[in-house]
C-alpha positions as CSV (number, residue, x, y, z in Angstrom):
1,M,-8.7,24.9,37.7
2,Y,-9.9,21.8,36.1
3,M,-12.7,23.2,34.1
4,K,-10.4,26.1,32.8
5,R,-8.0,23.8,31.4
6,F,-10.6,21.5,30.2
7,S,-12.4,24.3,28.3
8,F,-9.2,25.4,26.6
9,F,-8.1,22.1,25.4
10,A,-11.7,21.2,24.1
11,L,-11.7,24.4,22.1
12,L,-8.2,23.6,20.7
13,F,-8.9,20.1,19.7
14,F,-12.6,20.5,18.7
15,C,-11.5,22.9,15.7
16,S,-9.4,20.1,14.3
17,L,-11.7,17.3,14.3
18,S,-13.6,15.8,11.3
19,A,-17.4,16.4,10.9
20,T,-17.9,12.7,11.8
21,A,-15.9,13.0,15.1
22,Q,-17.1,16.2,16.4
23,P,-20.5,14.7,17.7
24,L,-18.4,12.0,19.7
25,Q,-16.2,15.0,21.0
26,A,-19.4,16.6,22.2
27,V,-20.7,13.4,24.0
28,V,-17.4,13.1,25.7
29,E,-17.4,16.6,26.9
30,K,-20.9,16.0,28.2
31,Q,-19.8,12.9,30.2
32,L,-17.1,15.0,31.8
33,Q,-19.4,17.3,33.4
34,H,-20.2,15.0,36.1
35,P,-19.5,16.2,39.6
36,V,-17.1,13.4,40.4
37,L,-14.5,15.2,38.0
38,N,-14.8,18.6,39.8
39,G,-11.3,19.7,40.7
40,A,-9.9,16.5,39.1
41,W,-7.8,16.2,36.0
42,W,-8.8,14.3,32.9
43,G,-7.3,13.6,29.6
44,G,-8.3,11.2,26.7
45,L,-7.7,10.4,23.1
46,A,-9.0,8.0,20.7
47,V,-7.7,7.3,17.0
48,Y,-8.2,4.9,14.3
49,T,-5.1,2.7,14.4
50,D,-5.0,2.3,10.5
51,H,-5.0,6.1,10.3
52,P,-3.6,7.5,13.6
53,E,-4.1,11.0,12.3
54,Q,-7.8,10.5,12.1
55,T,-8.8,11.7,15.5
56,L,-12.1,10.8,17.1
57,F,-11.8,12.8,20.2
58,A,-8.9,14.5,22.0
59,L,-9.1,16.2,25.4
60,Q,-5.9,17.4,27.2
61,A,-4.3,14.5,25.0
62,D,-0.8,16.1,25.7
63,Q,-1.2,16.8,29.4
64,R,1.1,14.4,31.5
65,L,-0.9,12.5,34.0
66,T,-0.3,9.6,36.5
67,P,-0.9,6.4,34.5
68,A,-1.0,3.8,37.2
69,S,-0.9,0.3,35.7
70,T,-1.5,1.4,32.1
71,L,2.2,2.0,32.2
72,K,2.4,-1.7,31.9
73,L,1.3,-1.3,28.2
74,L,4.7,0.4,27.4
75,T,6.8,-2.1,29.4
76,T,5.2,-5.1,27.8
77,A,5.4,-3.6,24.2
78,A,9.0,-2.8,24.6
79,A,9.7,-6.4,26.1
80,L,7.9,-8.0,23.1
81,E,9.7,-6.0,20.6
82,T,13.2,-6.2,22.1
83,L,13.1,-9.9,23.4
84,G,10.6,-11.5,21.2
85,P,7.6,-13.5,22.1
86,H,9.3,-16.7,22.2
87,Y,12.0,-15.6,24.8
88,R,12.7,-17.8,27.7
89,F,14.5,-16.7,30.8
90,Q,17.2,-19.2,32.2
91,T,18.4,-20.1,35.6
92,R,21.6,-22.4,36.0
93,L,22.9,-24.5,38.8
94,Y,26.5,-24.9,39.1
95,A,29.1,-27.0,41.1
96,S,32.3,-25.2,41.8
97,A,34.3,-28.5,41.4
98,Q,34.0,-32.2,40.5
99,P,33.0,-34.6,43.5
100,D,35.6,-37.1,44.5
101,E,35.4,-40.7,44.4
102,K,33.4,-40.8,47.6
103,G,30.8,-38.3,46.2
104,I,32.0,-35.4,48.4
105,L,31.9,-32.0,46.7
106,K,34.9,-29.8,48.2
107,G,33.2,-26.8,47.0
108,D,30.0,-24.9,46.7
109,L,26.8,-24.8,44.6
110,Y,26.0,-21.5,42.8
111,L,22.4,-20.8,41.3
112,Q,23.1,-18.1,38.7
113,G,20.0,-15.8,38.6
114,G,18.9,-14.8,35.1
115,G,16.0,-12.6,36.1
116,D,13.2,-15.1,35.5
117,P,10.0,-13.7,37.1
118,T,8.2,-17.1,37.0
119,L,10.8,-19.2,38.8
120,G,8.9,-21.4,41.4
121,S,5.5,-20.0,40.3
122,T,2.5,-21.7,39.1
123,R,0.9,-18.5,38.1
124,V,1.9,-19.0,34.3
125,P,1.0,-22.2,32.7
126,G,4.1,-24.4,32.2
127,A,5.9,-23.0,35.2
128,Q,6.4,-25.2,38.0
129,D,5.8,-24.9,41.8
130,W,8.8,-23.9,44.1
131,R,9.0,-27.3,45.6
132,Q,9.1,-29.0,42.2
133,V,11.9,-26.7,41.1
134,A,13.9,-27.2,44.1
135,S,13.5,-31.0,43.9
136,Q,14.7,-30.9,40.2
137,W,17.8,-29.0,41.4
138,A,18.6,-31.5,44.1
139,K,17.9,-34.5,41.8
140,A,20.4,-32.9,39.3
141,V,23.1,-32.7,42.1
142,K,22.4,-36.2,43.0
143,K,22.5,-37.4,39.4
144,V,26.4,-36.5,39.0
145,G,27.4,-38.4,42.0
146,I,27.5,-35.8,44.7
147,R,26.6,-37.0,48.2
148,R,27.9,-34.3,50.4
149,V,28.6,-30.6,49.8
150,E,31.3,-29.3,52.1
151,G,30.9,-25.8,50.9
152,S,27.8,-23.4,50.9
153,L,24.8,-22.8,48.7
154,Y,24.9,-19.6,46.8
155,A,22.3,-17.5,45.0
156,D,24.2,-15.3,42.7
157,V,22.4,-12.1,42.4
158,S,24.9,-10.0,40.6
159,A,22.9,-9.6,37.5
160,F,21.0,-6.8,39.2
161,E,22.3,-3.8,41.1
162,G,20.5,-0.8,43.0
163,P,17.4,-1.0,45.2
164,S,15.2,-4.0,44.7
165,I,12.2,-1.8,44.9
166,A,11.7,1.1,42.4
167,P,12.0,4.6,43.8
168,K,9.0,6.7,44.6
169,V,7.0,3.8,45.9
170,N,4.8,4.7,48.9
171,W,6.1,3.3,52.3
172,E,2.6,1.7,52.9
173,N,3.0,-0.4,49.8
174,I,6.4,-1.8,50.8
175,G,6.0,-5.2,52.5
176,N,2.8,-6.0,50.6
177,Y,2.6,-8.4,47.7
178,Y,1.9,-5.9,45.1
179,A,5.2,-4.2,45.9
180,A,7.4,-7.3,46.3
181,P,11.1,-6.9,45.7
182,V,12.7,-7.8,42.5
183,S,15.7,-10.2,42.4
184,P,17.7,-12.1,39.8
185,V,16.5,-15.1,41.5
186,C,12.7,-14.6,42.1
187,F,11.2,-17.5,43.8
188,H,7.3,-18.3,44.4
189,D,6.5,-14.8,43.0
190,N,8.5,-13.4,45.9
191,L,5.6,-13.6,48.3
192,F,4.2,-15.7,51.1
193,K,0.7,-16.1,52.5
194,I,-0.1,-15.2,56.3
195,F,-3.0,-17.1,57.8
196,F,-5.0,-15.6,61.0
197,S,-7.0,-17.4,63.7
198,P,-10.8,-16.9,63.2
199,Q,-12.4,-14.4,65.9
200,P,-16.1,-14.6,66.6
201,F,-16.5,-10.9,67.6
202,D,-15.7,-7.6,66.2
203,A,-12.6,-5.6,67.2
204,K,-10.8,-8.6,68.5
205,R,-6.9,-9.0,67.6
206,A,-6.4,-11.6,65.0
207,E,-3.5,-13.6,65.8
208,V,-1.2,-15.1,63.1
209,T,-1.3,-18.8,62.9
210,R,1.2,-19.8,60.2
211,T,2.9,-18.6,56.9
212,E,2.9,-20.6,53.7
213,P,5.6,-21.2,52.8
214,K,7.3,-21.1,56.2
215,I,10.1,-18.3,56.1
216,P,13.1,-19.1,58.4
217,Q,13.6,-16.5,61.0
218,L,10.6,-14.3,60.2
219,H,9.0,-12.6,63.0
220,L,5.4,-11.2,62.4
221,S,3.7,-8.9,64.8
222,S,0.0,-8.6,64.3
223,F,-1.9,-5.6,65.2
224,V,-4.9,-6.7,62.9
225,T,-8.4,-6.5,64.2
226,T,-11.7,-8.2,63.1
227,D,-14.6,-6.2,61.4
228,A,-17.9,-7.6,60.6
229,K,-18.6,-4.9,58.1
230,N,-15.3,-5.7,56.2
231,K,-15.9,-8.6,53.8
232,R,-12.2,-8.6,52.4
233,D,-8.7,-8.1,53.0
234,N,-8.0,-4.7,54.4
235,A,-4.8,-5.5,56.1
236,Y,-1.3,-4.2,55.3
237,V,2.0,-5.5,55.9
238,Y,4.9,-3.1,56.9
239,G,8.4,-4.2,56.2
240,A,11.3,-3.8,53.9
241,P,13.6,-6.1,51.8
242,K,15.8,-8.4,53.9
243,Q,14.0,-7.3,57.0
244,Y,12.6,-10.3,58.9
245,E,10.8,-8.1,61.5
246,M,7.2,-7.2,60.2
247,E,4.2,-5.6,61.4
248,I,0.6,-6.1,60.2
249,Y,-2.1,-3.4,60.6
250,G,-5.8,-3.1,59.4
251,T,-8.9,-5.3,59.5
252,I,-10.0,-8.6,58.3
253,P,-13.4,-10.2,58.3
254,T,-14.9,-11.6,61.6
255,N,-15.1,-15.3,62.1
256,L,-13.5,-16.5,59.0
257,T,-11.6,-19.8,59.2
258,G,-8.4,-20.0,57.1
259,F,-8.4,-16.3,56.0
260,S,-5.1,-15.2,54.6
261,I,-3.4,-12.2,53.2
262,Q,-0.2,-12.0,50.9
263,A,2.9,-10.3,51.8
264,A,6.3,-9.6,50.2
265,M,9.1,-12.2,50.8
266,P,12.1,-10.6,52.5
267,D,14.6,-12.2,50.4
268,P,13.4,-14.5,47.8
269,A,16.9,-15.6,46.5
270,L,18.0,-16.6,50.0
271,F,14.6,-18.5,50.4
272,A,15.3,-20.3,47.1
273,M,18.6,-21.5,48.6
274,Q,16.8,-22.6,51.7
275,A,14.5,-24.6,49.7
276,L,17.5,-26.1,47.9
277,H,18.9,-27.1,51.1
278,N,15.8,-28.9,52.2
279,A,15.6,-30.6,49.0
280,L,18.9,-31.9,49.1
281,R,18.5,-33.3,52.6
282,E,15.4,-35.2,51.3
283,E,17.6,-36.6,48.6
284,G,20.1,-37.7,51.4
285,I,22.7,-35.0,50.4
286,A,24.5,-33.4,53.4
287,V,25.6,-29.8,53.3
288,G,28.3,-28.5,55.4
289,G,27.8,-24.7,54.9
290,R,24.7,-22.5,54.8
291,P,22.3,-21.0,52.2
292,Q,23.4,-17.5,51.4
293,T,23.4,-14.9,48.6
294,T,26.2,-13.2,46.8
295,D,26.6,-10.2,44.5
296,Q,30.2,-11.4,43.2
297,A,29.7,-13.5,40.3
298,P,32.2,-16.6,40.1
299,D,33.9,-17.9,37.0
300,Y,31.3,-20.1,35.7
301,A,33.4,-21.2,32.8
302,Q,35.4,-23.1,35.4
303,M,32.4,-24.7,36.9
304,K,30.3,-27.7,36.2
305,L,26.8,-27.1,35.0
306,L,24.2,-29.2,36.7
307,H,20.8,-28.0,35.6
308,T,19.3,-25.2,33.4
309,Y,15.6,-24.2,34.2
310,S,13.9,-22.4,31.3
311,S,10.8,-20.4,32.0
312,P,7.5,-20.4,29.9
313,E,7.8,-18.2,26.8
314,L,7.6,-14.3,27.2
315,K,4.1,-14.3,25.3
316,D,2.7,-16.3,28.1
317,I,4.4,-14.1,30.8
318,I,2.9,-10.8,29.4
319,L,-0.6,-12.3,29.8
320,I,0.0,-12.2,33.7
321,V,1.5,-8.7,33.5
322,N,-1.5,-7.1,31.6
323,K,-4.5,-9.5,32.3
324,R,-3.6,-9.8,36.1
325,S,-1.7,-6.5,36.3
326,F,1.1,-8.2,38.2
327,N,3.8,-5.6,39.3
328,L,6.6,-7.8,40.1
329,Y,6.6,-9.4,36.7
330,A,6.5,-5.9,35.0
331,E,9.5,-4.8,37.0
332,M,11.2,-7.9,36.2
333,L,10.7,-7.2,32.4
334,L,12.0,-3.6,32.9
335,R,15.3,-5.0,34.3
336,Q,15.5,-7.4,31.5
337,L,15.6,-4.8,29.0
338,A,18.7,-3.4,30.6
339,L,20.3,-7.1,30.8
340,H,19.6,-7.5,27.0
341,A,21.4,-4.4,26.3
342,G,24.5,-5.5,28.2
343,K,23.9,-3.4,31.3
344,K,23.3,-4.3,34.9
345,G,19.6,-5.0,35.8
346,S,18.7,-1.8,37.6
347,V,15.5,0.1,37.4
348,Q,17.4,3.2,36.0
349,N,18.9,1.1,33.3
350,G,15.8,-0.5,32.4
351,L,14.0,3.0,32.3
352,T,16.9,4.2,29.9
353,E,15.9,1.2,27.6
354,L,12.4,1.8,27.8
355,E,12.7,5.5,27.1
356,K,15.1,4.7,24.1
357,F,12.4,2.2,22.7
358,L,9.8,5.0,23.0
359,R,12.0,7.7,21.3
360,Q,13.3,5.4,18.5
361,N,9.7,4.5,17.4
362,K,8.5,8.0,17.7
363,L,6.1,7.1,20.4
364,A,7.0,9.8,23.0
365,A,9.3,12.9,23.3
366,P,11.4,13.2,26.5
367,Q,8.7,15.4,28.1
368,D,5.9,13.3,27.4
369,A,6.9,10.5,29.8
370,V,8.5,10.9,33.1
371,L,9.1,7.2,34.6
372,Y,10.2,6.0,37.8
373,D,9.2,2.2,37.3
374,G,7.9,-0.2,34.9
375,S,4.5,-1.2,36.6
376,G,2.9,2.1,37.3
377,L,2.9,1.7,41.2
378,S,4.5,5.1,41.9
379,R,2.1,8.1,41.8
380,D,5.2,10.2,40.3
381,N,5.1,8.4,37.0
382,M,3.7,10.7,34.5
383,L,2.9,10.2,30.7
384,T,0.3,11.8,28.3
385,P,-2.6,10.0,26.9
386,R,-1.1,10.4,23.4
387,V,1.8,8.2,24.4
388,L,-0.5,5.3,25.4
389,V,-2.4,5.8,22.3
390,N,0.9,6.0,20.2
391,T,2.0,2.8,21.7
392,L,-1.1,0.8,21.1
393,A,-1.2,2.2,17.4
394,F,2.3,1.3,16.9
395,M,1.8,-2.4,18.2
396,T,-0.9,-3.0,15.6
397,K,1.7,-2.9,13.0
398,S,4.1,-5.3,14.7
399,P,4.3,-9.0,14.0
400,N,3.9,-9.5,17.8
401,F,0.5,-7.7,17.8
402,S,-1.5,-10.9,18.3
403,Y,0.4,-11.6,21.6
404,Y,0.0,-8.1,22.8
405,Y,-3.6,-8.0,21.9
406,Q,-4.4,-11.2,23.7
407,S,-2.7,-9.9,26.8
408,L,-5.2,-7.5,27.4
409,A,-8.4,-8.0,29.4
410,T,-11.8,-8.6,28.0
411,P,-14.9,-7.1,29.7
412,D,-15.8,-10.7,31.1
413,D,-12.2,-11.2,32.3
414,R,-12.1,-11.0,36.1
415,G,-8.4,-10.4,36.0
416,D,-8.1,-6.6,35.4
417,L,-10.2,-5.4,38.4
418,L,-13.6,-6.0,36.6
419,L,-13.1,-2.6,35.1
420,L,-15.7,-3.0,32.5
421,R,-18.3,-5.0,34.1
422,Y,-21.1,-3.3,32.5
423,F,-20.1,-4.5,29.2
424,L,-21.4,-7.9,30.0
425,K,-24.6,-6.9,28.3
426,P,-24.9,-7.0,25.3
427,K,-22.8,-10.1,25.0
428,H,-21.7,-9.6,21.4
429,Q,-19.7,-6.4,22.4
430,V,-17.5,-8.4,24.6
431,Q,-14.9,-9.5,22.1
432,D,-14.8,-6.0,20.5
433,V,-13.0,-4.4,23.6
434,R,-9.5,-5.2,25.0
435,V,-8.3,-3.0,27.8
436,K,-5.7,-2.4,30.5
437,G,-6.8,-0.6,33.5
438,G,-4.9,1.3,36.3
439,T,-6.0,2.2,39.8
440,I,-4.0,3.8,42.7
441,D,-5.4,6.2,45.0
442,G,-7.2,9.2,43.3
443,V,-6.3,7.6,39.9
444,K,-8.4,5.7,37.4
445,T,-7.2,4.9,33.9
446,V,-8.0,2.7,31.1
447,A,-6.6,2.2,27.6
448,G,-6.8,-0.3,24.9
449,Y,-8.6,-1.2,21.6
450,V,-12.2,-1.3,20.5
451,Y,-13.9,-1.8,17.1
452,D,-16.5,0.5,15.5
453,E,-19.6,-0.7,14.0
454,S,-17.8,-1.3,10.6
455,G,-15.0,-3.3,12.5
456,R,-12.3,-0.6,12.1
457,P,-9.8,-0.8,15.2
458,I,-9.6,2.3,17.5
459,A,-6.9,2.8,20.1
460,F,-8.0,4.9,23.1
461,A,-6.7,6.2,26.5
462,L,-8.8,7.6,29.2
463,M,-7.1,9.1,32.3
464,A,-8.5,10.5,35.5
465,N,-6.2,11.9,38.2
466,N,-6.8,13.7,41.5
467,L,-10.1,12.1,42.0
468,A,-11.6,12.8,45.6
469,S,-14.4,10.0,45.5
470,K,-13.6,6.3,45.6
471,D,-16.9,5.1,44.3
472,E,-17.3,3.6,40.8
473,T,-18.7,6.7,39.1
474,I,-15.6,7.3,37.1
475,L,-15.5,3.9,35.7
476,R,-19.1,4.3,34.6
477,I,-18.1,7.5,32.6
478,H,-15.2,5.7,31.0
479,E,-17.4,2.7,30.1
480,N,-20.1,5.0,28.6
481,I,-17.3,6.7,26.4
482,I,-16.1,3.3,25.4
483,K,-19.5,2.4,24.4
484,Q,-19.7,5.5,22.2
485,L,-16.5,4.3,20.5
486,L,-18.2,1.0,19.7
487,Q,-21.1,2.8,18.0
488,V,-19.0,5.2,15.8
489,K,-19.9,4.9,12.1
490,P,-17.3,5.9,9.6
């Protein structure tokens, strides 16, 4: 089936290519004869960004394929163009009343979630650790003379609605850090670490020794065993949002002291309030009520603003989205598109705004992109190589292009899964390539920019689906194609 479709599209596009591009088309076709692609689907496109109609090669460029994390190229482009590179998220702390002369607040504290993905994270330069953030809040409470809070501590999560995890995400992903639930009050990247006791022998049960940070009421059941052949994390956490009973399966290396894995926090907004509760106690401020969340927004106009926390700028946040392929931040940006449009921050409202961005800028027709999330985690996402290339070419004309370009990985950047490790030699080519990669089971994709021998910019997308092999052969094929683009002579 693959070869029949491949041959048809190859013939269709070959006839429309220039004489300069035809040799490159033939080179790409030869690369795709590798047995690793037997029974697989592959689509690719490369164009000059200064003349997008000048195609260097096109094979199944209009075939809908699963993009994996290259979908983040669309989400970050829409966020940059809609919100602007200097946009900052804000999280505000309010008191529901003034304290009396004894410093008693006969009311509650409310944290108004604004959808800041970086709150309590040090992943982005300029952001502060969760303990520092909680301490700032507590000091702000103390500064206005409050010595006791008779009411409760509320995290207002009313800005978002609907499920906190996008639909179509595999069950085995839920509970793990890369599928952490979204919240208007993100905290500590909505994840925590699980540490295991070292075991000197294979096939021994590895018990959980602690978590960091400590999550109140969390109960972990470990079915993880040790395996000397396994040199990395091969353990998976099974849980769900707001579920405090979690199970862990898989293997970890034998006899490693301090080995840990990362898992999704069950309720990050509640944990933020628990952190505030502890910080208030350290400041000598008693709290009569308990930490909790609410989806009913109070009348903030009648309250006293105590503190405003501002995030790093968006241009710095998208570096993490694309270079580190961080799913949570991509999903939060998707929902921020909805909030910016005056809607509730749901995945569906965010997708509506993303699709509107694609249509208004003539980057994709409705049938070209079928999307279920903003990060690419779902296998059911589908878009064509042409949509990716259209977006990349469009952004070169944007005043925000430098921020977008810098957010993509270079071949010597360890952030994006070492997708182009073979480009480390020759060194001079490193700065001529910027990419975003995507990987889920059976899917390997890469898209980005290269410069030909004359320095002309090229946008490209290479997408492989339904792969049976998990080896790196497809990465080498993609790298060989990109090397050919670097050597194109106008």
